[in-house]
C-alpha positions as CSV (number, residue, x, y, z in Angstrom):
1,M,-24.8,9.5,-9.2
2,K,-25.7,5.9,-9.6
3,Q,-22.7,3.6,-9.3
4,N,-22.0,0.3,-11.1
5,E,-22.4,-2.0,-8.0
6,T,-20.0,-4.9,-7.8
7,W,-18.4,-7.2,-5.1
8,W,-15.0,-5.6,-5.0
9,K,-16.5,-2.1,-4.4
10,E,-18.2,-3.5,-1.3
11,S,-15.2,-5.5,-0.1
12,V,-12.5,-4.8,2.5
13,V,-9.0,-5.9,1.6
14,Y,-6.5,-7.1,4.2
15,Q,-2.8,-6.9,3.2
16,I,-0.5,-9.6,4.5
17,Y,3.3,-9.1,4.5
18,P,4.0,-12.8,4.7
19,R,7.6,-12.5,6.1
20,S,6.2,-10.7,9.2
21,F,2.7,-12.2,9.7
22,N,3.0,-15.6,11.4
23,D,5.8,-18.2,11.5
24,S,4.5,-21.7,11.6
25,N,7.9,-23.6,11.5
26,N,9.8,-21.3,13.9
27,D,12.6,-20.3,11.6
28,G,12.0,-16.6,12.3
29,I,10.3,-15.9,9.0
30,G,6.5,-15.9,8.4
31,D,5.1,-18.4,5.9
32,L,2.1,-19.6,4.1
33,N,1.1,-22.2,6.7
34,G,1.4,-19.4,9.3
35,I,-1.3,-17.5,7.3
36,R,-3.5,-20.6,7.1
37,E,-3.3,-20.8,10.9
38,K,-4.8,-17.3,11.2
39,L,-7.6,-17.6,8.6
40,D,-10.2,-17.8,11.4
41,Y,-8.8,-14.5,12.9
42,L,-9.3,-12.8,9.5
43,A,-12.8,-14.3,9.0
44,D,-13.7,-13.0,12.5
45,L,-12.5,-9.6,11.5
46,G,-14.8,-9.8,8.5
47,V,-12.4,-9.0,5.6
48,D,-13.4,-10.2,2.2
49,V,-10.0,-10.3,0.4
50,I,-6.4,-11.0,1.4
51,W,-3.7,-9.3,-0.6
52,L,-0.4,-11.2,-0.3
53,S,2.8,-9.3,-0.8
54,P,5.1,-11.4,-3.1
55,I,5.5,-15.0,-2.1
56,Y,7.4,-16.1,-5.3
57,Q,11.0,-17.4,-5.5
58,S,13.3,-14.5,-4.8
59,P,16.8,-13.7,-3.5
60,N,15.1,-11.0,-1.4
61,A,17.2,-8.0,-2.3
62,D,13.9,-6.1,-1.8
63,N,12.0,-8.6,0.3
64,G,10.4,-10.5,-2.6
65,Y,9.8,-7.6,-5.0
66,D,12.8,-9.0,-6.9
67,I,11.3,-12.2,-8.4
68,A,13.5,-15.0,-9.7
69,D,10.6,-17.3,-10.7
70,Y,6.9,-16.2,-11.0
71,E,5.6,-19.7,-10.7
72,Q,7.6,-21.1,-7.7
73,I,7.0,-20.3,-4.1
74,M,9.9,-18.8,-2.0
75,D,11.5,-21.6,-0.1
76,E,11.2,-19.7,3.2
77,F,7.4,-19.4,2.7
78,G,6.7,-23.0,1.9
79,T,5.6,-24.9,-1.2
80,M,3.1,-24.7,-4.0
81,E,1.1,-27.3,-2.1
82,D,1.0,-25.0,0.9
83,F,-0.3,-22.2,-1.3
84,D,-3.0,-24.4,-2.9
85,N,-4.1,-25.4,0.6
86,L,-4.2,-21.8,1.7
87,L,-6.2,-20.8,-1.4
88,K,-8.7,-23.6,-0.8
89,E,-9.2,-22.9,2.9
90,A,-9.6,-19.2,2.3
91,H,-12.2,-19.8,-0.3
92,E,-14.1,-22.1,2.0
93,K,-14.3,-19.3,4.5
94,G,-15.5,-16.9,1.8
95,I,-12.2,-15.0,1.6
96,R,-10.6,-14.3,-1.8
97,I,-6.9,-14.2,-2.4
98,V,-5.1,-11.4,-4.4
99,M,-1.5,-11.9,-5.4
100,D,1.2,-9.2,-5.9
101,L,2.2,-8.9,-9.6
102,V,5.7,-7.4,-10.0
103,V,6.3,-7.1,-13.8
104,N,8.0,-3.7,-14.2
105,H,11.2,-5.6,-13.3
106,T,12.5,-9.1,-12.3
107,S,15.4,-10.3,-10.2
108,D,18.8,-10.4,-11.9
109,E,18.6,-14.1,-10.9
110,H,15.5,-14.7,-13.1
111,A,16.3,-17.1,-15.9
112,W,15.4,-14.4,-18.5
113,F,18.0,-12.0,-17.2
114,V,20.6,-14.7,-16.8
115,E,20.2,-15.4,-20.5
116,S,19.9,-11.7,-21.3
117,R,23.4,-10.9,-20.1
118,K,25.1,-13.8,-21.9
119,S,25.4,-12.0,-25.2
120,R,23.9,-9.3,-27.3
121,E,22.7,-12.0,-29.7
122,N,20.9,-14.0,-27.1
123,P,17.1,-14.2,-27.8
124,Y,16.4,-13.0,-24.2
125,H,18.8,-9.9,-24.5
126,D,15.9,-7.7,-25.6
127,Y,13.7,-8.8,-22.7
128,Y,15.5,-6.1,-20.7
129,I,16.5,-2.5,-21.3
130,W,20.2,-2.5,-22.4
131,K,22.0,0.6,-23.7
132,D,25.5,1.1,-25.1
133,G,28.0,3.4,-23.3
134,S,31.5,3.7,-21.9
135,P,32.1,2.2,-18.4
136,D,32.3,5.7,-16.9
137,Q,29.3,7.3,-18.6
138,A,25.8,6.0,-17.9
139,P,23.2,6.4,-20.7
140,N,21.5,9.2,-18.9
141,N,21.4,10.8,-15.4
142,W,18.4,8.9,-14.0
143,G,18.5,8.0,-10.4
144,S,17.2,4.8,-8.8
145,A,14.3,5.0,-6.3
146,F,16.7,3.3,-3.9
147,S,19.5,5.8,-4.2
148,G,22.4,5.9,-6.7
149,S,22.2,5.6,-10.5
150,A,19.4,3.7,-12.2
151,W,22.0,2.2,-14.5
152,K,24.4,-0.7,-13.9
153,Y,27.3,-1.5,-16.2
154,D,28.0,-5.0,-17.4
155,K,31.7,-5.1,-18.5
156,D,31.3,-8.4,-20.3
157,L,28.7,-7.0,-22.6
158,G,30.0,-3.4,-22.7
159,Q,26.4,-2.3,-22.0
160,W,24.3,-0.8,-19.2
161,Y,21.0,-2.1,-18.0
162,L,18.2,0.0,-16.4
163,H,17.0,-0.7,-12.9
164,L,14.6,1.9,-11.5
165,F,14.9,0.2,-8.1
166,A,17.7,-2.0,-6.8
167,E,20.7,-3.1,-8.9
168,K,19.3,-6.6,-8.6
169,Q,15.9,-5.5,-10.1
170,P,16.5,-5.0,-13.8
171,D,13.6,-3.4,-15.7
172,L,11.7,-5.5,-18.3
173,N,11.5,-4.2,-21.8
174,W,7.7,-3.9,-22.3
175,E,8.3,-2.7,-25.9
176,N,9.1,-6.3,-26.7
177,E,5.9,-8.1,-27.5
178,K,7.3,-11.4,-26.4
179,V,7.9,-10.1,-22.9
180,R,4.3,-8.9,-22.7
181,H,2.9,-12.3,-23.8
182,E,5.2,-14.2,-21.4
183,V,3.7,-12.0,-18.6
184,Y,0.1,-12.6,-19.8
185,D,0.6,-16.3,-20.0
186,M,2.0,-16.4,-16.5
187,M,-1.0,-14.4,-15.2
188,T,-3.4,-16.7,-16.9
189,R,-1.8,-19.7,-15.2
190,W,-2.4,-18.1,-11.8
191,F,-6.0,-17.3,-12.6
192,E,-6.6,-20.9,-13.8
193,K,-5.2,-22.0,-10.4
194,G,-8.1,-20.0,-8.9
195,I,-6.6,-16.7,-7.5
196,D,-9.0,-13.7,-7.3
197,G,-6.9,-10.8,-8.6
198,F,-3.6,-8.9,-8.7
199,R,-2.2,-5.9,-6.9
200,M,0.2,-4.6,-9.6
201,D,3.5,-3.2,-8.3
202,V,4.5,0.1,-9.9
203,I,2.5,-0.9,-13.0
204,N,2.4,2.7,-14.4
205,L,6.2,2.6,-14.9
206,I,6.2,-0.2,-17.5
207,S,6.3,2.2,-20.5
208,K,9.4,4.4,-20.7
209,D,10.1,7.4,-22.9
210,Q,12.1,5.7,-25.6
211,S,14.4,8.7,-26.1
212,Y,15.7,8.2,-22.6
213,P,16.5,11.9,-22.0
214,D,18.3,13.3,-18.9
215,A,15.9,14.3,-16.2
216,K,15.7,17.2,-13.8
217,V,17.8,16.9,-10.6
218,H,15.9,17.7,-7.4
219,G,18.1,18.2,-4.4
220,G,20.4,15.3,-5.1
221,I,23.0,13.9,-7.5
222,Y,20.7,12.1,-10.0
223,G,17.8,13.1,-12.2
224,N,14.2,12.1,-11.4
225,S,13.6,9.1,-13.6
226,M,9.9,9.1,-12.8
227,E,9.5,12.1,-15.1
228,Y,10.0,9.8,-18.1
229,C,8.6,6.6,-16.7
230,C,5.4,7.4,-14.8
231,N,2.3,7.1,-17.0
232,G,4.6,6.6,-20.0
233,P,3.6,6.9,-23.7
234,R,2.3,3.3,-24.2
235,V,1.1,2.4,-20.7
236,H,-2.6,2.5,-21.4
237,E,-2.1,0.5,-24.7
238,F,-0.2,-2.2,-22.7
239,L,-2.8,-2.4,-19.9
240,Q,-5.7,-2.5,-22.4
241,E,-3.9,-5.4,-24.2
242,M,-3.4,-7.1,-20.8
243,N,-7.1,-6.6,-20.0
244,K,-8.2,-8.0,-23.4
245,E,-5.8,-11.0,-23.3
246,V,-6.3,-11.9,-19.6
247,L,-8.2,-9.8,-17.1
248,S,-11.5,-9.5,-18.9
249,K,-11.8,-13.3,-18.9
250,Y,-12.1,-13.7,-15.1
251,D,-14.3,-12.3,-12.2
252,I,-11.4,-10.8,-10.4
253,V,-10.2,-7.5,-8.8
254,T,-7.2,-5.5,-9.9
255,V,-5.4,-2.5,-8.3
256,G,-2.4,-0.8,-9.8
257,E,0.2,0.9,-7.7
258,A,0.7,4.1,-9.6
259,P,3.3,6.6,-8.3
260,G,2.8,10.1,-9.8
261,V,-0.7,9.3,-11.1
262,T,-3.1,12.2,-11.6
263,V,-6.9,12.2,-11.4
264,E,-7.1,12.4,-15.2
265,E,-4.7,9.5,-15.6
266,A,-6.6,7.5,-12.9
267,K,-9.8,7.8,-14.9
268,K,-8.0,6.0,-17.7
269,Y,-6.5,3.3,-15.5
270,A,-9.6,2.7,-13.3
271,G,-12.5,3.9,-15.5
272,N,-16.0,2.5,-15.3
273,D,-15.5,1.3,-18.9
274,G,-13.4,-1.6,-17.4
275,R,-10.8,-1.5,-20.2
276,E,-7.8,-1.5,-17.9
277,L,-7.8,-1.9,-14.0
278,N,-10.5,-1.6,-11.3
279,M,-8.6,1.0,-9.2
280,V,-5.2,2.5,-8.5
281,F,-3.1,3.4,-5.5
282,Q,-2.2,7.1,-5.6
283,F,0.5,8.6,-3.3
284,E,-0.2,12.3,-3.3
285,M,-1.6,12.1,0.2
286,M,1.3,10.0,1.4
287,D,3.8,12.8,0.4
288,I,2.2,15.6,2.4
289,D,4.6,15.2,5.4
290,H,7.7,14.7,3.2
291,G,10.4,17.4,3.4
292,P,13.3,18.4,1.2
293,Y,14.9,14.9,1.3
294,G,11.5,13.2,1.1
295,K,10.6,10.8,4.0
296,W,14.1,11.3,5.6
297,T,13.2,14.9,6.5
298,P,9.6,14.8,7.7
299,V,7.6,17.9,8.1
300,P,4.5,18.3,10.4
301,F,1.2,16.8,9.4
302,D,-1.1,19.2,7.5
303,L,-4.8,18.3,7.9
304,K,-5.9,20.9,5.4
305,A,-3.6,19.4,2.8
306,M,-5.0,15.9,3.6
307,K,-8.6,17.1,3.3
308,A,-7.9,18.9,0.0
309,N,-6.5,15.7,-1.4
310,F,-9.5,13.6,-0.3
311,N,-11.8,16.2,-1.9
312,K,-9.7,16.2,-5.1
313,W,-9.9,12.4,-5.5
314,Q,-13.4,11.8,-4.1
315,K,-14.9,14.4,-6.4
316,G,-12.5,13.8,-9.3
317,L,-13.3,10.0,-9.7
318,E,-17.0,10.1,-8.7
319,G,-19.1,8.4,-11.2
320,T,-16.2,7.8,-13.6
321,A,-13.6,5.7,-11.8
322,W,-13.0,4.0,-8.4
323,N,-10.8,5.0,-5.5
324,S,-8.7,2.8,-3.3
325,L,-8.5,3.9,0.4
326,Y,-5.5,3.2,2.6
327,W,-3.5,4.6,5.5
328,D,-1.0,1.8,5.9
329,N,0.9,-0.7,3.8
330,H,4.3,-2.4,3.6
331,D,5.8,0.9,2.2
332,Q,4.2,3.3,4.7
333,P,4.7,3.8,8.5
334,R,2.0,3.1,11.0
335,I,-0.8,5.6,10.7
336,V,-1.5,5.9,14.5
337,S,2.1,7.1,15.0
338,R,2.0,9.2,11.8
339,W,-1.2,11.2,11.9
340,G,-2.8,10.0,15.1
341,N,-1.3,9.9,18.6
342,D,0.5,6.8,19.8
343,S,0.7,7.9,23.5
344,D,-0.9,5.5,25.9
345,E,-3.7,8.1,26.6
346,Y,-4.8,8.5,23.0
347,R,-3.5,5.6,20.9
348,D,-6.6,3.5,20.8
349,K,-9.0,6.5,20.4
350,S,-7.0,8.1,17.6
351,A,-6.5,4.7,15.8
352,K,-10.3,4.3,15.8
353,M,-10.9,7.9,14.6
354,L,-8.5,7.3,11.7
355,A,-10.2,4.1,10.8
356,L,-13.6,5.6,10.9
357,C,-12.4,8.6,8.8
358,L,-10.9,6.4,6.1
359,H,-13.6,3.8,5.8
360,M,-16.4,6.4,5.4
361,H,-15.0,7.6,2.1
362,Q,-16.1,6.2,-1.3
363,G,-13.7,3.5,-2.5
364,T,-12.4,0.1,-1.5
365,P,-10.6,0.2,1.9
366,Y,-7.3,-1.7,2.5
367,V,-6.3,-2.7,6.1
368,Y,-2.6,-3.6,6.6
369,Q,-1.8,-6.3,9.1
370,G,-1.7,-4.9,12.6
371,E,-3.5,-1.7,11.7
372,E,-6.6,-3.3,13.2
373,L,-4.8,-3.5,16.5
374,G,-3.4,0.0,16.5
375,M,0.2,-1.2,16.0
376,T,2.7,1.7,16.2
377,N,6.0,2.8,14.6
378,V,9.2,1.2,16.1
379,H,12.2,3.2,17.4
380,F,15.3,1.1,17.0
381,D,18.4,3.0,18.2
382,S,20.8,1.4,15.8
383,I,20.8,1.5,12.0
384,E,22.0,-2.1,12.2
385,D,18.5,-3.2,13.5
386,Y,16.9,-2.1,10.2
387,R,16.6,-4.4,7.2
388,D,15.0,-2.3,4.5
389,I,17.3,-1.7,1.4
390,E,15.7,1.8,1.0
391,I,16.8,2.8,4.5
392,L,20.3,1.4,4.3
393,N,21.0,2.8,0.8
394,A,19.7,6.3,1.8
395,Y,21.8,6.3,5.0
396,K,24.9,5.5,3.0
397,E,24.1,8.2,0.4
398,L,22.8,11.0,2.6
399,V,24.7,10.5,5.8
400,L,28.0,8.8,5.0
401,E,28.7,10.0,1.4
402,A,27.0,13.3,0.7
403,K,26.9,14.3,4.4
404,V,23.7,16.4,3.8
405,L,22.0,14.9,7.0
406,S,23.5,14.1,10.4
407,K,22.9,10.6,11.7
408,A,20.4,12.0,14.3
409,E,18.5,13.8,11.6
410,F,18.3,10.8,9.4
411,M,17.2,8.5,12.3
412,K,14.4,10.9,13.1
413,G,13.2,10.3,9.5
414,V,13.6,6.6,9.9
415,H,11.6,6.5,13.1
416,T,8.8,8.7,11.6
417,L,8.3,7.6,8.0
418,S,10.5,4.5,7.0
419,R,9.1,1.3,5.7
420,D,10.4,-1.0,8.4
421,N,7.9,0.6,10.8
422,A,5.3,-1.5,9.0
423,R,7.5,-4.6,8.8
424,T,8.1,-5.6,12.4
425,P,6.4,-8.9,13.3
426,M,2.6,-9.1,13.8
427,Q,1.8,-8.8,17.5
428,W,-0.3,-11.9,18.4
429,D,0.1,-12.1,22.1
430,D,2.4,-11.1,25.0
431,T,4.6,-14.2,24.9
432,E,8.2,-14.0,23.6
433,N,8.5,-12.5,20.1
434,A,4.8,-11.4,20.3
435,G,3.7,-15.0,19.5
436,F,5.0,-14.5,16.0
437,S,7.8,-17.2,16.3
438,K,9.6,-19.2,19.0
439,T,12.9,-18.1,17.3
440,D,14.4,-14.7,17.0
441,P,12.6,-13.1,14.0
442,W,14.2,-11.8,10.8
443,I,13.6,-8.2,12.2
444,K,13.1,-7.3,15.8
445,V,9.6,-7.2,17.4
446,N,8.3,-3.8,18.5
447,P,8.8,-3.7,22.3
448,D,5.3,-2.5,22.9
449,Y,3.9,-5.9,22.0
450,T,3.1,-6.6,25.6
451,K,0.5,-3.8,25.5
452,I,-0.6,-4.0,21.9
453,N,-1.5,-7.5,20.7
454,A,-4.4,-9.5,19.2
455,A,-5.0,-11.7,22.2
456,R,-5.8,-8.7,24.4
457,Q,-8.2,-7.2,21.8
458,I,-10.2,-10.0,20.2
459,D,-12.7,-10.4,23.0
460,D,-12.7,-6.8,24.2
461,P,-15.7,-4.9,22.8
462,D,-13.9,-1.6,23.3
463,S,-10.7,-2.6,21.5
464,V,-9.4,-1.2,18.2
465,F,-9.9,-4.7,16.7
466,S,-13.6,-4.7,17.7
467,F,-14.0,-1.2,16.2
468,Y,-12.5,-2.3,12.8
469,K,-14.8,-5.4,12.9
470,K,-17.8,-3.1,13.4
471,L,-16.7,-0.7,10.6
472,I,-16.3,-3.7,8.2
473,R,-19.7,-5.0,9.2
474,L,-21.3,-1.6,8.6
475,R,-19.9,-1.4,5.1
476,H,-21.4,-4.8,4.3
477,E,-24.8,-3.7,5.6
478,N,-25.1,-0.1,4.3
479,R,-24.7,0.5,0.6
480,I,-24.3,4.2,1.2
481,I,-20.8,3.5,2.7
482,P,-19.3,2.1,-0.5
483,Y,-21.4,4.0,-3.0
484,G,-22.6,7.3,-1.5
485,S,-21.5,10.6,-3.2
486,Y,-19.2,12.8,-1.2
487,E,-19.4,16.4,0.0
488,Q,-16.8,18.2,2.2
489,Y,-17.4,21.1,4.6
490,D,-15.2,23.7,6.3
491,P,-12.1,22.9,4.2
492,E,-10.0,25.6,5.9
493,N,-10.4,24.1,9.4
494,E,-6.9,22.9,10.5
495,N,-8.2,20.7,13.4
496,T,-11.4,18.9,12.3
497,Y,-12.7,17.1,9.2
498,M,-16.4,17.0,8.3
499,F,-18.0,15.4,5.2
500,S,-21.3,13.9,4.1
501,R,-22.2,10.9,2.0
502,S,-25.5,10.6,0.1
503,Y,-27.1,7.6,-1.7
504,E,-30.6,6.5,-2.6
505,G,-32.3,9.0,-0.2
506,K,-29.9,8.2,2.7
507,K,-27.3,10.5,4.2
508,L,-24.2,10.2,6.4
509,I,-22.5,13.0,8.3
510,V,-18.9,12.2,9.4
511,M,-17.0,14.3,11.9
512,C,-13.4,13.8,13.0
513,N,-11.2,15.7,15.5
514,F,-7.5,15.3,14.6
515,T,-6.2,17.0,17.7
516,D,-5.7,16.3,21.4
517,E,-7.9,19.2,22.4
518,E,-11.7,19.6,22.4
519,Q,-12.9,21.2,19.1
520,R,-16.2,22.9,18.1
521,I,-17.9,22.0,14.8
522,D,-20.8,24.2,13.4
523,L,-23.1,22.4,11.0
524,P,-24.0,24.2,7.8
525,E,-27.8,25.0,7.6
526,T,-28.1,22.7,4.5
527,L,-26.9,19.7,6.5
528,Y,-28.8,20.0,9.7
529,E,-32.3,18.3,10.0
530,D,-34.1,16.1,12.4
531,G,-34.0,12.3,12.3
532,Y,-30.2,11.6,12.4
533,C,-29.0,8.8,14.7
534,V,-25.5,7.6,15.5
535,L,-24.1,4.9,13.2
536,I,-20.7,4.5,14.9
537,S,-18.6,6.5,17.4
538,N,-15.4,6.1,19.2
539,D,-16.7,8.0,22.2
540,M,-20.0,8.6,23.9
541,E,-23.0,8.6,21.6
542,K,-24.7,12.1,21.5
543,P,-27.5,13.7,19.5
544,L,-26.7,15.7,16.4
545,E,-26.8,19.4,17.1
546,K,-26.2,22.6,15.1
547,S,-23.1,23.2,17.1
548,M,-21.1,20.1,18.2
549,R,-18.2,19.7,20.6
550,L,-15.8,16.9,19.7
551,S,-13.5,15.5,22.4
552,P,-9.8,14.8,21.6
553,Y,-9.6,12.4,18.6
554,E,-13.3,11.9,18.6
555,G,-14.8,10.4,15.4
556,I,-18.6,10.1,15.0
557,V,-20.9,9.2,12.1
558,Y,-24.6,10.0,11.9
559,I,-27.1,8.4,9.5
560,L,-30.4,9.9,8.3
């Protein structure tokens, strides 16, 4: 099926978590000038777009996802002048900049909320979701995504406010037209400054069921608030209004983080009609190794489930909407430790196979800082070494209070799936603190930085970095990679993954071995013909045959 061709479908996005990327002033915290210092590194990698996790003024209850001022830069990260210089220099190198837009909630230190809680008559009171109730009875049983109740009582007002995340992250009231237009005006000012798009944090939660009913309780104390907030009754109306008022006026890219999104909903959010967003992040695949207590009780990786999910979304959105492709981000662990093999023997090879697998699907790929080096999960022994509010709150709730998990069980979940795995400092070289900072960083460095770092890989043609560089170049050179239609084969195979891509008379065959043993793949008759050559491989190049043997963690792509 013919696709609408456009620059953001052909791009590769690189996500930077500024706090952990590069520290230019040696205070232990990454900053904007640190990013500027590494623009040549990113240009060499070949990425088209940088997505910056939040850099706005924030008290950092949730590492910047609690914004106190949308139009000031966090002091630790620098100044607006530093941002302007970063934007200018990135543009000069042909790299666009996408900002993180967090408008489901603000910080409780935002001026709007400070006013909101002064009195019920205050003009800003209705900017947030306040409900009456007695001090010992929350308005409903909704739980916060970060443990505990989603409601916080304010004794001065005699009311509760909703916070789907941390207590310091009160939810905005999108039913209030003034709130929406404050947001649109702020977005417009950023676009006028010259930014190239927004990644929108939990954007599908902005419309709540206005009856605020109790929710089902799943294996905990509180109800699942997402049942009444995900893809809510007016969310598409709000996003179409945002598009009309702001997004449609600029040549930009938008991606909406959308927990609980379905294929049918995604077609509305990211449809070819361009009425809302360009693409969404879905999380179904990221939940396949979650157990009874979610990420804190991991279960073994299931390749069949992963393949079924790829098939569902690749086929489901084909020709009607656009996929985003990612393994890693600031909320996910390191993919090579998760679904690859981070042993010395197989780390690089499995990291390359995973990269090849993801980048050969239809959609826009996202690379998270350090993924291009094969950075791994970290195993801190002490809970005190972790910084993430999600980890610390869950430990308190599940281990100390409810006592449903032992400390050892909980730490296994932390080491396997927690968010701080992705937040340790970027590993630039083998000097102290991995070259990230000359001072002790805000969170400890992964001890494996002496083996895994950028300095060792940049000039090594066999490195993970060089492999990512080649994958990105191939996407720019071959329209079949962004645009080709998708077909999967042998879905019941628990060890290997094979699919094809077709576009304008060209064909790709992609084969990946997800195990540490040799595997055999038999090509379907319909797929095999003469004339295929190797496009990219993480092993020896070999001719396409009707029966193939793939070495451990081999990934290979043939093009006709």
